[in-house]
C-alpha positions as CSV (number, residue, x, y, z in Angstrom):
1,X,16.5,17.6,-11.6
2,X,15.6,14.4,-12.6
3,X,19.5,12.2,-13.6
4,X,19.6,9.3,-15.8
5,X,22.4,6.4,-16.6
6,X,23.8,5.3,-19.7
7,X,21.3,2.9,-21.8
8,X,18.7,3.5,-19.6
9,X,14.8,4.3,-21.4
10,X,14.4,8.0,-21.8
11,X,11.2,8.8,-19.3
12,X,10.4,11.7,-21.8
13,X,11.5,12.6,-25.4
14,X,13.3,16.0,-25.2
15,X,16.7,17.8,-25.6
16,X,19.2,15.8,-22.8
17,X,22.5,17.1,-21.8
18,X,25.7,15.4,-20.0
19,X,26.1,15.6,-16.4
20,X,28.4,15.3,-13.5
21,X,28.0,11.8,-11.5
22,X,26.1,14.0,-8.9
23,X,24.7,16.2,-11.4
24,X,27.0,18.8,-11.6
25,X,28.4,20.7,-14.8
26,X,31.7,18.7,-17.6
27,X,33.5,20.5,-18.9
28,X,32.6,20.3,-22.8
29,X,29.5,18.3,-22.3
30,X,27.3,16.2,-25.0
31,X,23.4,17.3,-25.4
32,X,21.5,15.3,-27.5
33,X,18.4,15.5,-28.7
34,X,15.8,12.0,-27.8
35,X,12.9,11.1,-30.1
36,X,10.2,8.8,-28.9
37,X,11.5,5.8,-30.3
38,X,14.8,6.3,-29.6
39,X,14.6,3.4,-27.1
40,X,17.8,4.4,-24.6
41,X,19.6,6.9,-23.8
42,X,24.0,7.7,-25.5
43,X,27.2,6.7,-23.7
44,X,28.1,9.7,-22.1
45,X,32.3,10.9,-22.4
46,X,33.3,9.1,-19.0
47,X,32.3,6.2,-17.2
48,X,29.3,7.9,-14.0
49,X,28.3,11.0,-15.8
50,X,24.7,11.1,-16.4
51,X,22.1,12.7,-18.4
52,X,19.6,15.1,-17.4
53,X,16.7,16.2,-19.5
54,X,16.7,20.3,-20.3
55,X,13.2,20.6,-22.4
56,X,11.3,19.4,-24.9
57,X,12.6,18.4,-28.0
58,X,13.4,21.3,-30.9
59,X,11.6,21.5,-34.1
């Protein structure tokens, strides 16, 4: 599991899900689609949360 912080350049485009500070589940997590042209990951709901890539971009 690779976690990335908000504001970082995404390693790969795809579907990303918000995770807790140590990678755990959070209630009502944000889910975003990162396209190849997106410069950085968006903010999370709370400081300290991270993003986990869950799969390729949806068509």
